N, CA, C and O atoms as a CHARMM CRD file, in Angstrom:
* protein
*
  332
    1    1 MET  N     13.08200   2.88200  -4.80500 PROA 1      0.00000
    2    1 MET  CA    13.63800   3.56100  -3.23900 PROA 1      0.00000
    3    1 MET  C     12.67900   2.25100  -2.25300 PROA 1      0.00000
    4    1 MET  O     11.49000   2.03400  -2.49100 PROA 1      0.00000
    5    2 ASP  N     13.17000   1.78000  -1.57400 PROA 2      0.00000
    6    2 ASP  CA    12.75500   0.84000  -0.46300 PROA 2      0.00000
    7    2 ASP  C     11.91500   1.55600   0.72800 PROA 2      0.00000
    8    2 ASP  O     12.74600   2.13000   1.43200 PROA 2      0.00000
    9    3 GLN  N     10.88800   1.71500   1.13100 PROA 3      0.00000
   10    3 GLN  CA     9.69200   2.15500   1.86100 PROA 3      0.00000
   11    3 GLN  C      9.55900   1.28400   3.21300 PROA 3      0.00000
   12    3 GLN  O      9.07300   0.15600   3.13900 PROA 3      0.00000
   13    4 ILE  N      9.98200   1.79900   4.42300 PROA 4      0.00000
   14    4 ILE  CA     9.57800   0.84200   5.47400 PROA 4      0.00000
   15    4 ILE  C      8.00000   1.17800   5.94800 PROA 4      0.00000
   16    4 ILE  O      7.70100   2.37100   5.88600 PROA 4      0.00000
   17    5 ALA  N      7.35600   0.60300   6.23700 PROA 5      0.00000
   18    5 ALA  CA     5.97400   0.53900   6.85700 PROA 5      0.00000
   19    5 ALA  C      5.81900  -0.34700   7.69000 PROA 5      0.00000
   20    5 ALA  O      6.16500  -1.50400   7.44900 PROA 5      0.00000
   21    6 ARG  N      5.14400   0.09800   9.09200 PROA 6      0.00000
   22    6 ARG  CA     4.78600  -0.42900   9.87900 PROA 6      0.00000
   23    6 ARG  C      3.70800  -0.71700  10.55700 PROA 6      0.00000
   24    6 ARG  O      3.55400  -1.43100  11.54800 PROA 6      0.00000
   25    7 THR  N      2.54500   0.26100   9.57200 PROA 7      0.00000
   26    7 THR  CA     1.35200   0.27900   9.92100 PROA 7      0.00000
   27    7 THR  C      0.43100   0.38900   8.82900 PROA 7      0.00000
   28    7 THR  O      0.76900   1.09700   7.88000 PROA 7      0.00000
   29    8 PRO  N     -0.85400  -0.28700   8.80300 PROA 8      0.00000
   30    8 PRO  CA    -1.86900  -0.63000   8.02500 PROA 8      0.00000
   31    8 PRO  C     -1.97800   1.29400   7.12400 PROA 8      0.00000
   32    8 PRO  O     -2.16000   1.38700   5.91000 PROA 8      0.00000
   33    9 LYS  N     -1.85200   2.30700   7.86000 PROA 9      0.00000
   34    9 LYS  CA    -2.16700   3.36300   7.24500 PROA 9      0.00000
   35    9 LYS  C     -0.49000   3.59600   6.26100 PROA 9      0.00000
   36    9 LYS  O     -0.33800   3.83200   5.06200 PROA 9      0.00000
   37   10 GLN  N      0.31500   3.45100   7.11100 PROA 10     0.00000
   38   10 GLN  CA     1.62200   3.54100   6.35200 PROA 10     0.00000
   39   10 GLN  C      2.01200   2.87300   5.17900 PROA 10     0.00000
   40   10 GLN  O      2.89600   3.37300   4.48400 PROA 10     0.00000
   41   11 ILE  N      1.41300   1.68600   4.82200 PROA 11     0.00000
   42   11 ILE  CA     1.02500   0.92900   3.87700 PROA 11     0.00000
   43   11 ILE  C      0.36400   0.87200   2.68700 PROA 11     0.00000
   44   11 ILE  O      0.62400   0.36800   1.59500 PROA 11     0.00000
   45   12 GLY  N     -1.00600   1.81200   3.35700 PROA 12     0.00000
   46   12 GLY  CA    -1.83900   2.34300   2.16600 PROA 12     0.00000
   47   12 GLY  C     -1.55000   3.63000   1.64900 PROA 12     0.00000
   48   12 GLY  O     -2.15800   4.12100   0.69800 PROA 12     0.00000
   49   13 ASP  N     -0.36300   4.34000   2.44300 PROA 13     0.00000
   50   13 ASP  CA     0.15200   5.71300   1.85700 PROA 13     0.00000
   51   13 ASP  C      1.20200   5.23700   0.70500 PROA 13     0.00000
   52   13 ASP  O      1.58800   5.82300  -0.30600 PROA 13     0.00000
   53   14 ALA  N      1.49000   4.06500   1.19300 PROA 14     0.00000
   54   14 ALA  CA     3.22200   3.47200  -0.05000 PROA 14     0.00000
   55   14 ALA  C      2.46000   3.18700  -1.33800 PROA 14     0.00000
   56   14 ALA  O      2.84600   3.63300  -2.41900 PROA 14     0.00000
   57   15 ILE  N      1.08900   2.24200  -1.16500 PROA 15     0.00000
   58   15 ILE  CA     0.76600   2.09400  -2.15900 PROA 15     0.00000
   59   15 ILE  C     -0.02000   3.29600  -3.04900 PROA 15     0.00000
   60   15 ILE  O      0.19700   3.72100  -4.18400 PROA 15     0.00000
   61   16 ARG  N     -0.82500   3.58300  -2.24000 PROA 16     0.00000
   62   16 ARG  CA    -0.91400   5.44800  -2.99900 PROA 16     0.00000
   63   16 ARG  C     -0.19600   5.85800  -3.72100 PROA 16     0.00000
   64   16 ARG  O     -0.38100   5.91200  -4.93700 PROA 16     0.00000
   65   17 ARG  N      1.18400   6.39100  -2.87800 PROA 17     0.00000
   66   17 ARG  CA     2.08300   7.03100  -4.00000 PROA 17     0.00000
   67   17 ARG  C      2.82600   6.29800  -4.77200 PROA 17     0.00000
   68   17 ARG  O      3.55100   6.88500  -5.57500 PROA 17     0.00000
   69   18 GLN  N      2.83200   4.83000  -4.72100 PROA 18     0.00000
   70   18 GLN  CA     3.20600   4.14100  -6.16600 PROA 18     0.00000
   71   18 GLN  C      1.98600   4.47700  -7.31900 PROA 18     0.00000
   72   18 GLN  O      2.24300   4.80900  -8.47600 PROA 18     0.00000
   73   19 ARG  N      0.57600   4.31700  -6.75200 PROA 19     0.00000
   74   19 ARG  CA    -0.22500   4.18700  -8.27300 PROA 19     0.00000
   75   19 ARG  C     -0.16900   5.60100  -8.66800 PROA 19     0.00000
   76   19 ARG  O     -0.49300   5.85300  -9.82900 PROA 19     0.00000
   77   20 ARG  N      0.20600   6.62100  -7.85700 PROA 20     0.00000
   78   20 ARG  CA    -0.34800   8.14600  -8.62500 PROA 20     0.00000
   79   20 ARG  C      1.28500   8.00800  -9.04000 PROA 20     0.00000
   80   20 ARG  O      1.19600   8.19700 -10.25300 PROA 20     0.00000
   81   21 LYS  N      2.44600   7.83400  -8.82400 PROA 21     0.00000
   82   21 LYS  CA     3.51000   7.75000  -9.78700 PROA 21     0.00000
   83   21 LYS  C      3.43700   6.92300 -10.77500 PROA 21     0.00000
   84   21 LYS  O      4.50400   6.60300 -11.29800 PROA 21     0.00000
   85   22 LEU  N      2.20000   6.36000 -11.29400 PROA 22     0.00000
   86   22 LEU  CA     2.28900   5.19200 -12.16600 PROA 22     0.00000
   87   22 LEU  C      1.41400   5.84600 -13.05600 PROA 22     0.00000
   88   22 LEU  O      1.25100   5.46400 -14.21500 PROA 22     0.00000
   89   23 ASP  N      0.75500   6.97400 -12.47800 PROA 23     0.00000
   90   23 ASP  CA    -0.53200   7.58000 -12.93100 PROA 23     0.00000
   91   23 ASP  C     -1.84600   7.43300 -13.40000 PROA 23     0.00000
   92   23 ASP  O     -2.51100   7.77100 -14.37900 PROA 23     0.00000
   93   24 LEU  N     -2.05300   6.50400 -11.84800 PROA 24     0.00000
   94   24 LEU  CA    -3.20700   5.38300 -11.80100 PROA 24     0.00000
   95   24 LEU  C     -4.53000   6.07000 -11.63800 PROA 24     0.00000
   96   24 LEU  O     -4.29200   7.25100 -11.38500 PROA 24     0.00000
   97   25 ASN  N     -5.39600   5.92000 -11.66000 PROA 25     0.00000
   98   25 ASN  CA    -6.50500   6.53400 -10.52300 PROA 25     0.00000
   99   25 ASN  C     -7.42000   5.07700 -10.02300 PROA 25     0.00000
  100   25 ASN  O     -7.76500   4.06000 -10.62400 PROA 25     0.00000
  101   26 GLN  N     -7.54700   5.43400  -9.01100 PROA 26     0.00000
  102   26 GLN  CA    -8.33300   4.29200  -8.27600 PROA 26     0.00000
  103   26 GLN  C     -9.07500   2.95700  -8.83700 PROA 26     0.00000
  104   26 GLN  O     -8.73300   1.80300  -8.57900 PROA 26     0.00000
  105   27 ALA  N    -10.08300   3.32700  -9.59600 PROA 27     0.00000
  106   27 ALA  CA   -10.89500   3.03500 -10.41000 PROA 27     0.00000
  107   27 ALA  C     -9.85400   2.19000 -11.45700 PROA 27     0.00000
  108   27 ALA  O    -10.09300   1.04200 -11.83000 PROA 27     0.00000
  109   28 THR  N     -8.73100   2.92000 -11.83800 PROA 28     0.00000
  110   28 THR  CA    -8.15600   1.85400 -13.20400 PROA 28     0.00000
  111   28 THR  C     -7.48900   0.73000 -12.19500 PROA 28     0.00000
  112   28 THR  O     -7.71000  -0.47300 -12.32900 PROA 28     0.00000
  113   29 LEU  N     -6.78200   1.19300 -11.33600 PROA 29     0.00000
  114   29 LEU  CA    -6.62500   0.04600 -10.37900 PROA 29     0.00000
  115   29 LEU  C     -7.18100  -0.98600 -10.07100 PROA 29     0.00000
  116   29 LEU  O     -6.76600  -2.13800  -9.94400 PROA 29     0.00000
  117   30 GLY  N     -8.31700  -0.45100  -9.93100 PROA 30     0.00000
  118   30 GLY  CA    -9.15800  -1.81800  -9.28700 PROA 30     0.00000
  119   30 GLY  C     -9.69300  -2.53000 -10.20100 PROA 30     0.00000
  120   30 GLY  O     -9.94100  -3.65900  -9.77800 PROA 30     0.00000
  121   31 GLU  N    -10.17300  -2.26500 -11.97100 PROA 31     0.00000
  122   31 GLU  CA   -10.21200  -2.46800 -12.89300 PROA 31     0.00000
  123   31 GLU  C     -8.87300  -3.60300 -13.28300 PROA 31     0.00000
  124   31 GLU  O     -9.06000  -4.34400 -14.24800 PROA 31     0.00000
  125   32 ARG  N     -7.60500  -3.70500 -12.54900 PROA 32     0.00000
  126   32 ARG  CA    -6.33700  -4.25200 -13.17700 PROA 32     0.00000
  127   32 ARG  C     -6.53400  -5.52500 -11.88000 PROA 32     0.00000
  128   32 ARG  O     -6.11600  -6.67300 -12.02800 PROA 32     0.00000
  129   33 THR  N     -7.10100  -5.13200 -10.89000 PROA 33     0.00000
  130   33 THR  CA    -7.40700  -5.74300  -9.75800 PROA 33     0.00000
  131   33 THR  C     -8.84300  -6.85600  -9.48500 PROA 33     0.00000
  132   33 THR  O     -9.10600  -7.53700  -8.49400 PROA 33     0.00000
  133   34 LYS  N     -9.37300  -6.74800 -10.41300 PROA 34     0.00000
  134   34 LYS  CA   -10.86300  -6.78500 -10.41400 PROA 34     0.00000
  135   34 LYS  C    -11.67700  -6.54500  -8.93400 PROA 34     0.00000
  136   34 LYS  O    -12.58200  -7.17500  -8.38600 PROA 34     0.00000
  137   35 LEU  N    -10.92300  -5.34300  -8.56200 PROA 35     0.00000
  138   35 LEU  CA   -11.70300  -5.05900  -7.08800 PROA 35     0.00000
  139   35 LEU  C    -12.55100  -4.09000  -7.45700 PROA 35     0.00000
  140   35 LEU  O    -12.90400  -4.12200  -8.63600 PROA 35     0.00000
  141   36 ARG  N    -13.11100  -2.96600  -6.56100 PROA 36     0.00000
  142   36 ARG  CA   -13.93300  -2.27600  -6.23500 PROA 36     0.00000
  143   36 ARG  C    -13.06000  -0.80600  -6.35800 PROA 36     0.00000
  144   36 ARG  O    -11.88300  -0.80100  -5.99700 PROA 36     0.00000
  145   37 GLN  N    -13.59400   0.23600  -6.80100 PROA 37     0.00000
  146   37 GLN  CA   -12.55500   1.43300  -6.60200 PROA 37     0.00000
  147   37 GLN  C    -12.69300   1.49700  -4.94200 PROA 37     0.00000
  148   37 GLN  O    -11.76700   1.81900  -4.19800 PROA 37     0.00000
  149   38 ALA  N    -14.12600   1.10200  -4.48300 PROA 38     0.00000
  150   38 ALA  CA   -14.22500   1.55300  -2.98900 PROA 38     0.00000
  151   38 ALA  C    -12.86300   0.79600  -1.95200 PROA 38     0.00000
  152   38 ALA  O    -12.19100   1.27200  -1.03700 PROA 38     0.00000
  153   39 THR  N    -12.87100  -0.50500  -2.58000 PROA 39     0.00000
  154   39 THR  CA   -11.71600  -1.49800  -2.12200 PROA 39     0.00000
  155   39 THR  C    -10.72000  -0.87000  -2.16500 PROA 39     0.00000
  156   39 THR  O    -10.24600  -0.70300  -1.04200 PROA 39     0.00000
  157   40 ILE  N    -10.05700  -0.34800  -3.09900 PROA 40     0.00000
  158   40 ILE  CA    -8.70500   0.39100  -3.29700 PROA 40     0.00000
  159   40 ILE  C     -8.88300   1.41800  -2.24700 PROA 40     0.00000
  160   40 ILE  O     -8.05900   1.50100  -1.33700 PROA 40     0.00000
  161   41 SER  N     -9.63500   1.99700  -2.29700 PROA 41     0.00000
  162   41 SER  CA    -9.62000   3.08900  -1.35900 PROA 41     0.00000
  163   41 SER  C     -9.37900   2.56200  -0.03600 PROA 41     0.00000
  164   41 SER  O     -8.39300   2.89000   0.62400 PROA 41     0.00000
  165   42 ALA  N    -10.22600   1.78200   0.35000 PROA 42     0.00000
  166   42 ALA  CA   -10.16400   1.35700   1.87800 PROA 42     0.00000
  167   42 ALA  C     -8.30900   0.67400   2.27600 PROA 42     0.00000
  168   42 ALA  O     -7.69200   0.84900   3.32700 PROA 42     0.00000
  169   43 VAL  N     -7.90600   0.02200   1.21000 PROA 43     0.00000
  170   43 VAL  CA    -6.46100  -0.17600   1.01200 PROA 43     0.00000
  171   43 VAL  C     -5.55700   0.87100   1.42300 PROA 43     0.00000
  172   43 VAL  O     -4.84300   0.89500   2.42500 PROA 43     0.00000
  173   44 GLU  N     -5.69400   1.79500   0.44500 PROA 44     0.00000
  174   44 GLU  CA    -4.82000   3.04200   0.66500 PROA 44     0.00000
  175   44 GLU  C     -5.02400   3.41800   1.86800 PROA 44     0.00000
  176   44 GLU  O     -3.96100   3.33900   2.48500 PROA 44     0.00000
  177   45 SER  N     -6.27900   3.97400   2.83100 PROA 45     0.00000
  178   45 SER  CA    -6.36300   4.32500   3.74900 PROA 45     0.00000
  179   45 SER  C     -6.16100   3.57500   5.12500 PROA 45     0.00000
  180   45 SER  O     -6.13300   4.08200   6.24700 PROA 45     0.00000
  181   46 GLY  N     -6.02700   2.24600   4.77200 PROA 46     0.00000
  182   46 GLY  CA    -5.27400   1.48200   6.14700 PROA 46     0.00000
  183   46 GLY  C     -6.71000   0.74700   6.85500 PROA 46     0.00000
  184   46 GLY  O     -6.61000   0.22700   7.96600 PROA 46     0.00000
  185   47 ALA  N     -7.76900   0.75000   6.26600 PROA 47     0.00000
  186   47 ALA  CA    -8.94100   0.25300   6.80200 PROA 47     0.00000
  187   47 ALA  C     -8.49300  -0.98000   7.19800 PROA 47     0.00000
  188   47 ALA  O     -7.70800  -1.58200   6.46600 PROA 47     0.00000
  189   48 PRO  N     -8.95100  -1.57900   8.49200 PROA 48     0.00000
  190   48 PRO  CA    -8.74800  -2.88900   9.16200 PROA 48     0.00000
  191   48 PRO  C     -9.69700  -3.89900   8.28400 PROA 48     0.00000
  192   48 PRO  O    -10.84400  -3.55300   8.00200 PROA 48     0.00000
  193   49 GLY  N     -9.26900  -4.92000   7.94600 PROA 49     0.00000
  194   49 GLY  CA   -10.23600  -6.01400   7.84700 PROA 49     0.00000
  195   49 GLY  C     -9.83300  -6.63900   6.21000 PROA 49     0.00000
  196   49 GLY  O    -10.20900  -7.62800   5.58100 PROA 49     0.00000
  197   50 THR  N     -8.75300  -5.35700   5.87700 PROA 50     0.00000
  198   50 THR  CA    -8.28600  -6.17300   4.58000 PROA 50     0.00000
  199   50 THR  C     -7.66300  -6.99100   4.22100 PROA 50     0.00000
  200   50 THR  O     -6.51500  -7.12800   4.64400 PROA 50     0.00000
  201   51 GLN  N     -8.24800  -7.88900   3.23900 PROA 51     0.00000
  202   51 GLN  CA    -7.70500  -9.60100   3.51500 PROA 51     0.00000
  203   51 GLN  C     -6.41200  -9.51300   2.65000 PROA 51     0.00000
  204   51 GLN  O     -6.29700  -8.75500   1.68700 PROA 51     0.00000
  205   52 LEU  N     -5.46700 -10.35600   3.08800 PROA 52     0.00000
  206   52 LEU  CA    -3.97100 -10.22400   2.64200 PROA 52     0.00000
  207   52 LEU  C     -4.27500 -10.68600   1.38500 PROA 52     0.00000
  208   52 LEU  O     -3.47000 -10.17000   0.60900 PROA 52     0.00000
  209   53 SER  N     -4.98100 -11.34700   0.84800 PROA 53     0.00000
  210   53 SER  CA    -4.50200 -11.69600  -0.93700 PROA 53     0.00000
  211   53 SER  C     -5.20300 -10.24500  -1.79600 PROA 53     0.00000
  212   53 SER  O     -4.91600  -9.82700  -2.91800 PROA 53     0.00000
  213   54 THR  N     -6.11800  -9.74900  -0.88100 PROA 54     0.00000
  214   54 THR  CA    -6.25200  -8.36400  -1.80500 PROA 54     0.00000
  215   54 THR  C     -5.14800  -7.46600  -1.65700 PROA 54     0.00000
  216   54 THR  O     -4.84100  -6.71400  -2.58200 PROA 54     0.00000
  217   55 LEU  N     -4.23700  -7.48200  -0.07700 PROA 55     0.00000
  218   55 LEU  CA    -3.42900  -6.19700  -0.41000 PROA 55     0.00000
  219   55 LEU  C     -2.69600  -6.99300  -1.49900 PROA 55     0.00000
  220   55 LEU  O     -2.36600  -6.28900  -2.45300 PROA 55     0.00000
  221   56 CYS  N     -2.32300  -8.43800  -1.60000 PROA 56     0.00000
  222   56 CYS  CA    -0.91300  -8.94700  -2.40700 PROA 56     0.00000
  223   56 CYS  C     -1.61800  -8.59400  -4.25700 PROA 56     0.00000
  224   56 CYS  O     -0.92200  -8.66200  -5.27000 PROA 56     0.00000
  225   57 ASP  N     -2.77900  -8.31500  -4.23500 PROA 57     0.00000
  226   57 ASP  CA    -3.39000  -8.37700  -5.52600 PROA 57     0.00000
  227   57 ASP  C     -3.09800  -6.82000  -5.94100 PROA 57     0.00000
  228   57 ASP  O     -2.99800  -6.25300  -7.02900 PROA 57     0.00000
  229   58 VAL  N     -3.01400  -6.42100  -4.68400 PROA 58     0.00000
  230   58 VAL  CA    -2.73000  -4.65000  -5.16300 PROA 58     0.00000
  231   58 VAL  C     -1.48300  -4.35100  -5.22100 PROA 58     0.00000
  232   58 VAL  O     -1.20800  -3.32100  -5.83600 PROA 58     0.00000
  233   59 LEU  N     -0.55400  -5.01000  -4.71200 PROA 59     0.00000
  234   59 LEU  CA     0.66800  -4.51600  -4.91800 PROA 59     0.00000
  235   59 LEU  C      1.40300  -5.59700  -6.01400 PROA 59     0.00000
  236   59 LEU  O      2.56200  -5.35500  -6.35300 PROA 59     0.00000
  237   60 ALA  N      1.03100  -6.23500  -6.30500 PROA 60     0.00000
  238   60 ALA  CA     1.47400  -6.78500  -7.42400 PROA 60     0.00000
  239   60 ALA  C      0.99800  -6.23800  -9.16600 PROA 60     0.00000
  240   60 ALA  O      1.71400  -6.31400 -10.16400 PROA 60     0.00000
  241   61 ALA  N     -0.70800  -5.58800  -9.06000 PROA 61     0.00000
  242   61 ALA  CA    -0.61100  -4.65200  -9.69900 PROA 61     0.00000
  243   61 ALA  C      0.32200  -3.38300 -10.36200 PROA 61     0.00000
  244   61 ALA  O      0.55300  -3.06700 -11.52900 PROA 61     0.00000
  245   62 LEU  N      0.70300  -2.86900  -9.18600 PROA 62     0.00000
  246   62 LEU  CA     1.45800  -1.92900  -9.23700 PROA 62     0.00000
  247   62 LEU  C      2.79100  -2.35000  -8.90500 PROA 62     0.00000
  248   62 LEU  O      3.58400  -1.44200  -8.65300 PROA 62     0.00000
  249   63 ASP  N      3.32500  -3.87600  -8.83500 PROA 63     0.00000
  250   63 ASP  CA     4.81800  -3.77700  -9.79500 PROA 63     0.00000
  251   63 ASP  C      5.72100  -3.93000  -8.17600 PROA 63     0.00000
  252   63 ASP  O      6.95200  -3.96500  -8.18000 PROA 63     0.00000
  253   64 LEU  N      5.06600  -3.99700  -7.10700 PROA 64     0.00000
  254   64 LEU  CA     5.56800  -3.81800  -5.80000 PROA 64     0.00000
  255   64 LEU  C      5.50600  -5.25300  -5.00000 PROA 64     0.00000
  256   64 LEU  O      4.64600  -6.08400  -5.29100 PROA 64     0.00000
  257   65 GLU  N      6.65900  -5.52200  -3.78300 PROA 65     0.00000
  258   65 GLU  CA     6.14900  -6.44900  -3.13300 PROA 65     0.00000
  259   65 GLU  C      6.42800  -6.44500  -2.05100 PROA 65     0.00000
  260   65 GLU  O      6.80300  -5.32200  -1.71200 PROA 65     0.00000
  261   66 PHE  N      6.45200  -7.35100  -1.05700 PROA 66     0.00000
  262   66 PHE  CA     6.76700  -7.43000   0.28500 PROA 66     0.00000
  263   66 PHE  C      8.02300  -7.91500   0.76800 PROA 66     0.00000
  264   66 PHE  O      8.24800  -9.12500   0.71400 PROA 66     0.00000
  265   67 VAL  N      8.86500  -7.12500   1.23300 PROA 67     0.00000
  266   67 VAL  CA     9.88700  -7.63300   1.64800 PROA 67     0.00000
  267   67 VAL  C     10.01000  -8.14200   3.58700 PROA 67     0.00000
  268   67 VAL  O      9.89600  -7.23200   4.40800 PROA 67     0.00000
  269   68 ILE  N     10.18600  -9.26600   3.97000 PROA 68     0.00000
  270   68 ILE  CA    10.42300  -9.22300   5.35100 PROA 68     0.00000
  271   68 ILE  C     11.51800  -8.98900   5.55600 PROA 68     0.00000
  272   68 ILE  O     12.34700  -9.39100   4.74000 PROA 68     0.00000
  273   69 ARG  N     12.10900  -7.97500   7.15700 PROA 69     0.00000
  274   69 ARG  CA    13.37100  -8.78500   7.55300 PROA 69     0.00000
  275   69 ARG  C     13.01900  -8.07200   9.09000 PROA 69     0.00000
  276   69 ARG  O     11.91800  -7.85800   9.59600 PROA 69     0.00000
  277   70 PRO  N     14.27500  -7.81800   9.57500 PROA 70     0.00000
  278   70 PRO  CA    14.40600  -7.65000  11.24600 PROA 70     0.00000
  279   70 PRO  C     13.95400  -6.36400  11.13100 PROA 70     0.00000
  280   70 PRO  O     14.26400  -5.50600  10.30600 PROA 70     0.00000
  281   71 ARG  N     13.19900  -6.32400  12.03200 PROA 71     0.00000
  282   71 ARG  CA    12.37100  -4.39600  12.31400 PROA 71     0.00000
  283   71 ARG  C     13.86400  -3.86400  13.00500 PROA 71     0.00000
  284   71 ARG  O     14.68400  -4.36100  13.77800 PROA 71     0.00000
  285   72 SER  N     13.73100  -2.63400  12.30700 PROA 72     0.00000
  286   72 SER  CA    14.46900  -1.59900  12.86600 PROA 72     0.00000
  287   72 SER  C     14.46400  -0.61500  13.55900 PROA 72     0.00000
  288   72 SER  O     13.77300   0.26700  13.04800 PROA 72     0.00000
  289   73 LYS  N     15.01700  -0.26400  14.71900 PROA 73     0.00000
  290   73 LYS  CA    15.05700   0.71300  15.84600 PROA 73     0.00000
  291   73 LYS  C     13.88500   1.84300  15.78400 PROA 73     0.00000
  292   73 LYS  O     13.10400   2.04600  16.71300 PROA 73     0.00000
  293   74 ALA  N     13.88100   2.57600  14.49700 PROA 74     0.00000
  294   74 ALA  CA    13.01300   3.47500  14.65200 PROA 74     0.00000
  295   74 ALA  C     11.70700   3.62900  15.09000 PROA 74     0.00000
  296   74 ALA  O     11.04300   2.59200  15.13200 PROA 74     0.00000
  297   75 THR  N     11.12500   4.75200  15.45400 PROA 75     0.00000
  298   75 THR  CA    10.21100   4.03300  15.38300 PROA 75     0.00000
  299   75 THR  C      8.63700   4.53200  14.39600 PROA 75     0.00000
  300   75 THR  O      8.53000   5.07600  13.29700 PROA 75     0.00000
  301   76 PRO  N      7.72800   4.11000  15.26400 PROA 76     0.00000
  302   76 PRO  CA     6.74100   4.84500  13.35200 PROA 76     0.00000
  303   76 PRO  C      6.95000   5.93100  13.23300 PROA 76     0.00000
  304   76 PRO  O      7.67000   6.27500  12.29600 PROA 76     0.00000
  305   77 ASP  N      6.30800   7.09500  14.29700 PROA 77     0.00000
  306   77 ASP  CA     6.41300   8.13400  14.14100 PROA 77     0.00000
  307   77 ASP  C      7.90900   8.51300  12.98100 PROA 77     0.00000
  308   77 ASP  O      7.54600   9.06900  11.94500 PROA 77     0.00000
  309   78 GLU  N      9.03900   8.32900  13.06100 PROA 78     0.00000
  310   78 GLU  CA    10.12100   8.50100  12.70100 PROA 78     0.00000
  311   78 GLU  C     10.00000   8.04300  11.67500 PROA 78     0.00000
  312   78 GLU  O     10.39800   8.81400  10.80100 PROA 78     0.00000
  313   79 ILE  N      9.55600   6.93600  11.23300 PROA 79     0.00000
  314   79 ILE  CA     9.27600   6.39800  10.38500 PROA 79     0.00000
  315   79 ILE  C      8.27200   7.29200   8.79600 PROA 79     0.00000
  316   79 ILE  O      8.28600   7.42300   7.57200 PROA 79     0.00000
  317   80 GLU  N      7.75200   7.55700   9.68500 PROA 80     0.00000
  318   80 GLU  CA     5.81200   8.44300   9.04800 PROA 80     0.00000
  319   80 GLU  C      7.01300   9.76400   8.22000 PROA 80     0.00000
  320   80 GLU  O      6.95300  10.15300   7.05400 PROA 80     0.00000
  321   81 ASP  N      8.10700  10.23900   9.40000 PROA 81     0.00000
  322   81 ASP  CA     8.62000  11.23700   8.79500 PROA 81     0.00000
  323   81 ASP  C      9.43700  11.26000   7.40200 PROA 81     0.00000
  324   81 ASP  O      9.46500  12.21200   6.62200 PROA 81     0.00000
  325   82 ILE  N      9.97100  10.25600   7.27400 PROA 82     0.00000
  326   82 ILE  CA    10.69400   9.70500   6.07100 PROA 82     0.00000
  327   82 ILE  C     10.00500   9.99800   4.66000 PROA 82     0.00000
  328   82 ILE  O     10.69100  10.33200   3.69400 PROA 82     0.00000
  329   83 PHE  N      8.35500   9.83300   4.57000 PROA 83     0.00000
  330   83 PHE  CA     7.40600  10.20600   3.77500 PROA 83     0.00000
  331   83 PHE  C      7.11700  11.86400   3.79000 PROA 83     0.00000
  332   83 PHE  O      6.23700  12.34300   3.07500 PROA 83     0.00000
């Protein structure tokens, strides 16, 4: 199912959901991406300063990808309600 995410927190939440769906903990995902567990935690919390390459590595390890499309009319709060 496609997920809409407009904020770093929403992106992090989507990543966390997929990681848990795959029954992985943060340390295991860190090993797969060669990132520290603390970095995975920061990505999942939507911490500012996350590098795009780090985000792409995490998405790839979770078999996820970015899809860029025109923005829908829903507000971020309405999108958050979807989850």
